N, C-alpha and C positions, 0 to 999 in steps of 0.2 A: 609667252606663258600659255595662252589659250591653245596654241598649236601643240604644245607638249602635253597638255592635259587631255586633249581629245584622243590621241593614240593610246594613252594609258588607260582611259575608260574603255576604249574599244578592246584593248588587250585583256582588261579585267573581265569583260563580258565573255570573250572567247574562252578564257580559262574556266570561268564558271560553267559555261555550257558544256565544255568537255568533261568536267567532273560529274555533272548530272547525267550525261549520256553514259559514262562509264558505270555509274551506280545502277542505272536502269538496266544496262546490258548484263551486269552481274546478277541482278535480280531475275531477269528473264532466263538466264542460264540455269540458276538454281531451280526455278520453277520447272524448266524442261527436264532437269535431272530427276526431280520428284515425280513428275508424271511418268517418265520413262521407267523409273523404278517400280511404280505402282502397276504399270502395264506388264512389266516383266513378271511381277509376283502373281498377277491374275492369270497370265498366260501359263505359268508353271502349274497353277491349281487346275486350270481347265484342260491342260494337255492330256491327262489320262482319259477324260471324257471323250475328247476328240479321237484319241487312239482307239477307244472302244468302238465308237461308231464307224471308224474307218475299217476296223476288222469285220464288223457286221456287214457292211455294204460291199465287201470284197466278193461275196458270193450271192447268187440269185436267191437262195433260201433266206439269207440274212436280210436282203432288201425286202423280200416279201413279208418276213416277220416284222420288220421295222414299220413297213407301211400298214400292216394290220394293227399294230400297237397304236400308231398315230391316229388311224381311223377310229379306233375304239375310244381314245382320249377325246377326240373331236365330238364323237357321238354322245359321250357322257356329258361333256360341257354343254352341248346343244340341248340335251334333255333337261339339265338343271336350269338353264336359262329359260326354256319353254315353261317349265313348272313354276319358276319364279314369276314370269309374266302372267301366267294363268291365275296364280294366287293373288296377284296384286291388281289385275285388270278388272274393270267394272263387269265385264262379261263373266269372269270367273266368280266374282261375288254373287252375281245374279244366279248363276248355276247352282251355287251352294244354297242360296236362299230357296230356289225352286225345289231342290232335293229335300230340304228340311220341311218345306210346305207339304210335299207329297207324302213324306213319312208321317206327318201329323194331320193328314186330311181327315175329314169327317166321313165315315162310310155311309152314314145316313144321307148326307147331302149328295154324295155321289150316286146313291140309289135313286134319289129324287130326280137328279139330272138324267139318269138313265131312263126313268119313266117318261120324262119330257121328250128326250130324244126319240124314244120309241113311238110316242104319239105323233111326232113330226115325220115319222117314217125313216129316220136315220138309224137303222138297225145295227149297223156296225159300231157306231159310237155308243149306242146303248149297251151292246154286249161288252165293249171294252170297259165302260164305266162300271158295269155290274161286276165284272171280273176283278177290277181293281178294288172295289168296295169289299168283295169277298176276301181278298188277300189281307186287307186292312183289318177286317174282323178276325181273321185267323191270327193275326199279330196280336190283337188285343186279348184274344183268348189264350195267348201263350203257346200256340201250336207252332208258329214260325216266327222268325225275326224278319220283318218286312224291310225291304230297301227297294228303291226305284229300279235297280238293275236285276232284281231277282227274276228267275225264269220259272215257267210252269214246270219244267222238268225237275228243277231243284226242289220245288214245293212238293211235287209228286213223290220224289224219293224220300222226303221227310215225312209225309203223311201216310203214304201207302194205303190210300183209300180209292176204291173203284169209282165212287161217286165223283171224286175230284178228278180222277183220270179222264173220265168222260167229258167233264167240263173243260179240262185243259186241251184235249184233242180238238174240241170244237173251237175253242178260242184261238189256238195256234193256226188252225186251218183258215180262219177268217182274218186274223191279224197279220199273219206272215205268209199264208198260202194263197191269198187272193180270192178265197171262196166267199161269195156274198153271204151275209148273215140273213137268216130267215126268221120268221115269226116263231117257228118251232124252237129255234135256238134260244130265243129269249124266254119262251115258256119253260124250257128245260132249265135255264139258268135260275129263274125265279123259284122253281120247284126244288132243284138240287142243292143250291147253296145252303139253305137251312139244314139239310141233312148232313152236308159236309161239316158244317160248324158243330152240329150236335155230336157227330162221331169223333171229331178232332179235339173237342173240349177236354176230355179226361187226360189227354196225352201230356 
């Protein structure tokens, strides 16, 4: 009896294993069919796009145009990423705070710093500080809209004053032209800025 029972249990296990394998195989086959169907559907949808790019790249002009478009897309993405990083970086925040501070600086304090720099013999710094103070006073008078990036040429076109033009020529020559500032430059700045402010006030 024991010998008859063992083969039957063995045969039962074999039958059970075969049924499970068959079920798994059927499931795998169905999954394969689903995946293949999805890929076929996606391929049908993407085929027109592939055909379009194939036609473009058949000629040299098409390849050049495609390369230009791709380069433009990459440049735009890079610009957006750079702006995003600059806006969120500590350096970007510090730059914005610095610009806000410059726009709301006290011209009187700048003039006192200019006097101190002149006494130290740092004439170029004194001239720069006095020019910046003058621009801030023009802003407060409503003659210009000051911003850290404003140029003397832009202010000159707005004011159209000979007194300011002379100050701007001297400032540009020292600040950008490399000419050393002189005591005469500082004396002229102290004398001419009040005249500029007086003439620009009614505008």
